[in-house]
Structure formats: structure tokens, C-alpha cells
Backbone bond lengths (Angstrom), bond angles and torsions (degrees), N, CA, C in turn:
res aa  C-N    CA-C-N  psi(-1)  N-CA   C-N-CA  omega(-1)  CA-C   N-CA-C  phi
1 M - - - 1.460 - - 1.476 109.83 -
2 S 1.326 115.57 137.80 1.582 118.50 -177.56 1.650 103.19 -92.12
3 A 1.229 112.00 139.37 1.494 118.37 177.17 1.454 106.17 -138.25
4 E 1.397 114.82 135.88 1.400 121.36 178.85 1.527 106.23 -153.97
5 G 1.363 121.88 135.51 1.469 115.72 178.28 1.511 111.79 170.34
6 L 1.240 113.72 -176.18 1.465 124.06 -176.42 1.490 108.13 -140.86
7 I 1.253 119.06 132.23 1.521 124.32 178.86 1.594 103.86 -131.77
8 T 1.220 116.58 137.51 1.506 122.34 176.87 1.458 106.70 -128.34
9 I 1.374 115.50 130.81 1.504 119.32 171.00 1.564 108.61 -127.05
10 T 1.279 112.86 141.04 1.500 119.31 172.47 1.533 108.47 -116.24
11 I 1.317 115.10 125.04 1.495 120.49 -179.63 1.529 108.82 -121.78
12 P 1.298 117.63 161.11 1.416 122.38 170.44 1.603 111.47 -66.57
13 A 1.324 119.38 145.08 1.389 119.63 -174.61 1.507 107.88 -84.37
14 K 1.390 113.11 73.21 1.448 122.05 178.41 1.581 105.67 -141.58
15 A 1.359 112.10 145.12 1.434 118.51 -168.17 1.501 107.04 -66.37
16 D 1.373 123.55 -26.17 1.419 124.12 178.33 1.563 113.54 -56.99
17 Y 1.229 117.03 -29.38 1.492 119.62 -177.12 1.547 114.86 -89.46
18 L 1.261 119.30 -3.55 1.454 121.04 -179.96 1.487 117.06 -58.67
19 V 1.319 113.85 -30.50 1.466 119.46 178.91 1.545 110.76 -61.43
20 L 1.270 117.03 -28.94 1.555 118.81 178.17 1.482 111.32 -62.25
21 C 1.331 117.13 -35.77 1.490 120.65 -178.64 1.547 109.00 -65.86
22 R 1.359 115.16 -40.69 1.419 119.14 178.87 1.460 114.06 -73.15
23 L 1.327 120.50 -27.77 1.438 127.16 175.56 1.504 114.80 -64.53
24 V 1.368 112.26 -36.26 1.396 117.53 -178.62 1.584 107.99 -68.11
25 L 1.344 117.17 -37.41 1.452 116.06 171.76 1.392 115.33 -66.76
26 S 1.291 122.21 -33.77 1.431 121.32 179.33 1.527 107.97 -66.51
27 G 1.355 117.36 -38.67 1.485 117.52 177.91 1.547 112.41 -67.21
28 L 1.323 116.60 -36.48 1.444 117.23 175.46 1.526 114.96 -61.28
29 S 1.416 111.11 -37.05 1.449 115.09 178.56 1.564 117.32 -64.40
30 R 1.316 108.63 -13.30 1.520 116.09 176.90 1.543 113.12 -81.07
31 T 1.391 112.73 -25.50 1.519 118.67 -179.33 1.508 113.33 -106.66
32 M 1.230 114.34 -8.28 1.502 120.49 175.62 1.549 112.60 -124.86
33 E 1.271 114.26 169.69 1.433 118.47 175.43 1.424 111.29 -100.04
34 I 1.379 112.76 91.31 1.446 122.52 179.66 1.507 106.29 -115.12
35 E 1.390 115.30 118.59 1.546 119.67 175.79 1.487 109.23 -58.69
36 P 1.428 111.97 141.24 1.453 115.43 -179.04 1.620 113.15 -55.53
37 E 1.251 121.66 -33.09 1.464 124.62 176.36 1.498 110.72 -63.79
38 T 1.393 118.57 -42.53 1.421 125.08 -175.81 1.571 104.96 -72.20
39 L 1.271 119.27 -35.89 1.462 119.98 176.45 1.428 111.12 -64.34
40 A 1.401 119.80 -44.25 1.373 120.30 -179.59 1.516 112.98 -61.91
41 D 1.324 114.90 -40.44 1.490 120.16 176.55 1.437 110.51 -58.87
42 L 1.296 119.76 -49.30 1.413 122.40 176.47 1.438 115.62 -61.82
43 K 1.173 122.62 -42.31 1.423 121.97 171.23 1.529 115.00 -57.10
44 L 1.237 113.47 -43.90 1.577 115.85 179.62 1.502 108.37 -67.06
45 A 1.338 118.13 -36.68 1.526 122.09 -178.12 1.575 109.46 -70.65
46 V 1.320 119.35 -37.97 1.500 115.89 -179.95 1.511 110.86 -76.83
47 T 1.391 114.10 -30.56 1.527 117.91 173.19 1.537 113.76 -63.73
48 E 1.243 117.01 -44.10 1.457 124.83 172.67 1.442 110.66 -57.53
49 A 1.324 122.56 -50.69 1.369 123.18 -171.71 1.582 110.26 -71.37
50 C 1.321 116.43 -39.35 1.427 122.61 -178.59 1.572 109.64 -69.75
51 S 1.363 111.22 -37.59 1.572 115.97 176.27 1.430 109.44 -60.31
52 N 1.335 119.87 -45.57 1.523 124.69 177.03 1.463 109.78 -49.25
53 A 1.406 113.95 -53.13 1.490 116.54 -177.85 1.535 112.09 -60.16
54 V 1.368 117.12 -44.10 1.431 119.34 178.44 1.570 111.12 -57.71
55 R 1.321 113.78 -45.89 1.553 115.55 -177.36 1.463 113.36 -69.66
56 H 1.281 117.71 -38.76 1.444 118.84 -165.50 1.541 117.89 -110.49
57 A 1.375 116.44 -20.71 1.459 115.43 -176.82 1.448 122.79 -78.97
58 Y 1.267 113.16 -24.74 1.507 118.86 -175.04 1.463 112.44 -135.05
59 E 1.333 119.67 112.89 1.474 124.70 -176.53 1.547 111.73 -61.87
60 D 1.388 110.96 -38.90 1.477 116.19 -172.70 1.538 111.20 -90.51
61 G 1.400 117.13 0.95 1.338 123.80 178.29 1.591 115.45 67.25
62 D 1.369 111.63 21.80 1.448 119.46 -179.83 1.569 106.45 -118.51
63 G 1.147 116.17 105.67 1.542 120.82 -178.01 1.561 111.38 -177.48
64 K 1.212 112.16 178.79 1.419 119.44 177.63 1.535 116.26 -123.94
65 I 1.289 118.02 153.18 1.585 121.92 174.74 1.531 100.59 -125.35
66 S 1.382 111.74 138.89 1.453 116.28 172.83 1.614 103.65 -118.78
67 V 1.377 106.17 142.78 1.507 115.10 177.63 1.553 108.18 -124.66
68 V 1.247 114.24 127.52 1.491 117.33 179.53 1.553 104.26 -112.79
69 Y 1.336 115.37 130.67 1.378 125.88 176.76 1.514 109.88 -109.18
70 S 1.227 118.88 113.09 1.527 122.99 176.22 1.602 105.65 -110.71
71 F 1.334 112.76 129.18 1.416 113.87 -175.33 1.523 109.21 -145.17
72 S 1.458 109.97 154.52 1.483 117.49 178.55 1.563 100.17 -154.54
73 D 1.245 116.15 177.83 1.487 122.99 174.16 1.428 117.34 -52.84
74 S 1.489 110.28 -33.73 1.446 114.25 -171.91 1.587 112.72 -93.21
75 G 1.237 115.50 -10.51 1.495 115.71 174.68 1.545 112.52 175.43
76 I 1.337 112.62 -173.51 1.410 120.42 -174.69 1.557 109.36 -143.66
77 S 1.249 118.04 134.30 1.469 124.01 -177.12 1.566 109.74 -122.71
78 L 1.291 118.89 137.20 1.417 121.38 176.87 1.498 107.96 -124.23
79 E 1.388 111.37 142.07 1.489 115.71 177.83 1.530 107.34 -131.31
80 I 1.289 121.27 119.62 1.402 129.55 -176.90 1.521 109.39 -107.60
81 V 1.309 123.16 118.98 1.424 128.48 -177.01 1.544 112.66 -126.16
82 D 1.381 109.94 148.50 1.545 110.07 172.98 1.534 102.92 -139.09
83 D 1.290 113.91 177.95 1.556 122.05 179.07 1.523 104.99 -113.48
84 G 1.261 123.57 29.03 1.557 122.72 178.64 1.545 107.15 -80.87
85 P 1.297 114.65 -165.19 1.499 122.65 -174.36 1.547 110.02 -69.58
86 G 1.319 117.22 -20.18 1.444 118.90 -177.33 1.626 111.02 88.81
87 F 1.231 114.85 177.31 1.427 118.63 177.65 1.483 108.65 -152.75
88 E 1.342 114.22 157.51 1.454 120.23 176.14 1.382 115.26 -89.55
89 P 1.389 123.31 109.21 1.475 123.34 -175.89 1.477 111.93 -61.96
90 P 1.333 115.66 143.10 1.452 122.69 179.50 1.548 112.11 -53.50
91 A 1.261 121.76 146.79 1.450 123.89 174.40 1.465 107.51 -55.29
92 V 1.432 118.52 153.69 1.384 123.53 -178.09 1.518 111.96 -56.66
93 E 1.273 116.74 -46.62 1.573 119.99 176.47 1.536 111.52 -55.75
94 A 1.308 118.08 -36.76 1.531 124.94 -177.65 1.577 107.40 -70.13
95 R 1.314 115.52 -31.66 1.485 115.12 -175.91 1.474 112.89 -86.57
96 Q 1.346 119.90 7.66 1.502 117.00 179.20 1.698 107.07 -121.68
97 P 1.180 118.04 92.74 1.459 132.17 -16.93 1.456 111.04 -80.51
98 F 1.447 118.68 167.54 1.430 118.40 -178.80 1.499 109.79 -65.90
99 A 1.231 114.78 152.97 1.446 119.39 177.11 1.495 109.33 -60.03
100 L 1.325 117.49 136.78 1.409 124.49 -177.44 1.490 114.63 -91.80
101 N 1.391 116.91 59.37 1.431 122.53 170.72 1.480 110.07 -106.82
102 E 1.250 119.36 174.02 1.437 121.03 -175.66 1.545 109.54 -61.63
103 D 1.273 119.48 -41.45 1.486 119.82 -177.98 1.477 113.69 -74.69
104 G 1.332 121.97 -17.62 1.471 128.23 173.84 1.434 122.47 -93.05
105 M 1.354 111.98 -9.81 1.439 119.16 -173.44 1.485 114.18 -60.93
106 G 1.267 118.74 -45.93 1.505 126.43 -176.65 1.570 103.87 -58.26
107 L 1.325 121.71 -45.72 1.455 117.60 -171.61 1.471 108.95 -77.69
108 A 1.368 118.33 -25.92 1.445 122.35 171.93 1.560 115.25 -63.12
109 I 1.311 110.57 -39.28 1.526 119.26 178.76 1.458 108.42 -69.89
110 I 1.348 120.41 -46.95 1.388 123.10 -176.41 1.585 105.20 -62.72
111 S 1.299 116.91 -52.83 1.467 117.47 -179.95 1.561 118.26 -53.19
112 A 1.342 115.18 -33.88 1.393 122.17 172.10 1.465 120.63 -69.13
113 L 1.390 113.10 -21.22 1.431 120.83 -171.04 1.586 110.99 -102.12
114 V 1.270 118.64 -14.70 1.496 121.96 -171.84 1.504 112.63 -118.87
115 D 1.382 118.29 166.02 1.433 117.89 177.20 1.514 111.18 -89.36
116 D 1.342 117.69 -34.80 1.466 119.99 179.06 1.434 109.81 -132.40
117 L 1.427 114.67 142.40 1.507 117.67 -177.84 1.597 106.65 -143.64
118 E 1.420 114.80 124.05 1.350 117.83 170.72 1.541 111.74 -121.50
119 L 1.362 119.63 142.76 1.412 125.92 -177.60 1.505 107.08 -130.71
120 G 1.272 116.94 146.94 1.398 121.59 173.86 1.530 111.49 161.33
121 P 1.394 115.77 -170.63 1.466 120.50 179.18 1.521 109.37 -79.71
122 R 1.307 110.74 160.06 1.462 115.96 178.07 1.491 108.03 -65.62
123 P 1.352 121.34 164.55 1.465 124.01 -178.19 1.563 109.09 -62.46
124 N 1.433 121.10 -28.88 1.418 119.78 -175.53 1.536 108.93 -87.56
125 G 1.330 117.49 4.42 1.488 123.26 175.83 1.436 121.24 81.68
126 R 1.509 110.81 2.67 1.432 116.15 -179.75 1.630 103.11 -123.06
127 G 1.443 105.08 129.29 1.473 111.19 175.73 1.482 110.29 98.05
128 S 1.348 114.50 -174.85 1.459 124.52 -176.89 1.503 110.98 -121.24
129 R 1.293 117.44 151.00 1.535 122.70 177.95 1.557 105.37 -135.68
130 V 1.247 115.66 128.52 1.431 124.58 170.05 1.459 105.51 -123.33
131 Q 1.363 116.52 123.61 1.463 124.19 177.63 1.474 110.01 -124.55
132 F 1.278 121.05 134.28 1.394 127.46 177.74 1.567 114.73 -138.97
133 A 1.258 119.00 154.77 1.525 120.25 177.56 1.403 108.65 -143.23
134 R 1.323 111.59 158.24 1.410 122.12 -178.13 1.578 108.38 -139.43
135 R 1.210 116.83 124.68 1.469 118.85 178.55 1.546 110.50 -79.57
136 L 1.281 118.55 142.62 1.451 124.53 178.12 1.498 110.10 -105.18
137 P 1.312 114.46 141.40 1.509 121.08 -179.92 1.458 110.80 -68.23
């Protein structure tokens, strides 16, 4: 079955809503050929990326996180963005591997699970952007 598309969800920046990000991946796995291990990896990666946004983007806990799922038969890409103050991504040499401290664990986990990872500010300069991709067999 051929699958190609784009899905965007926006959730409140609260831990209670993270399950929705995982459910979208579960739904996609029913329309595409995603191996169970790959699906588990992607669920963990999106949970880590969204958890980082929940923890770091909004001091008052009042904000939104958007997740964009781009998919085709050859792979899937996710982009997680927020409107928080942003962060300075670690230098390339520091990311290989990511420092294994409490604050860097999420990024280290994501990096280990995906084929491509990009970190940085949103194009408008406000907030953070985490984008990762995984090729599908």
C-alpha cells in the first residue's frame, strides 16, 4: 500500500497530552509498513522531544507544542516546535555523542533512535525546533 502525507497536531504543553503524539504514530503504522521495533523507536523519540518542550519551553506551563508528521513509503519525518525562549543547540562535536547528563539524555536517546536529527530555533527566531527522520525499509 502506498502512503504519503502530512499530519499536524497542536497540543497543550502538558505531559498529559504526550500520549496523543504517540497515538498518531500508531495510527500511521496501520496505513504504512512500519516495523514494530521502528514504531517503538519513533514513539520514544517523539515522547522525548515533546517532553523536552513541556519541561523547558514554558515557565508557566501555559503554551502549545506542534508536531508535524511527514511520511512516505521511504521514511517518516517529525518536527516538534514550540514558542518558548528557545535553546542553543550543542556544538556538533559535543553532540557526538550527546553529553550524558540529565538535561542531555533526551537528545542522546533521540539521536540514537533516528537516522537524521536537526536542532535549533524556529525559522521565525522564536521557540525551538527539533526535527528527526527515520528511513523505512
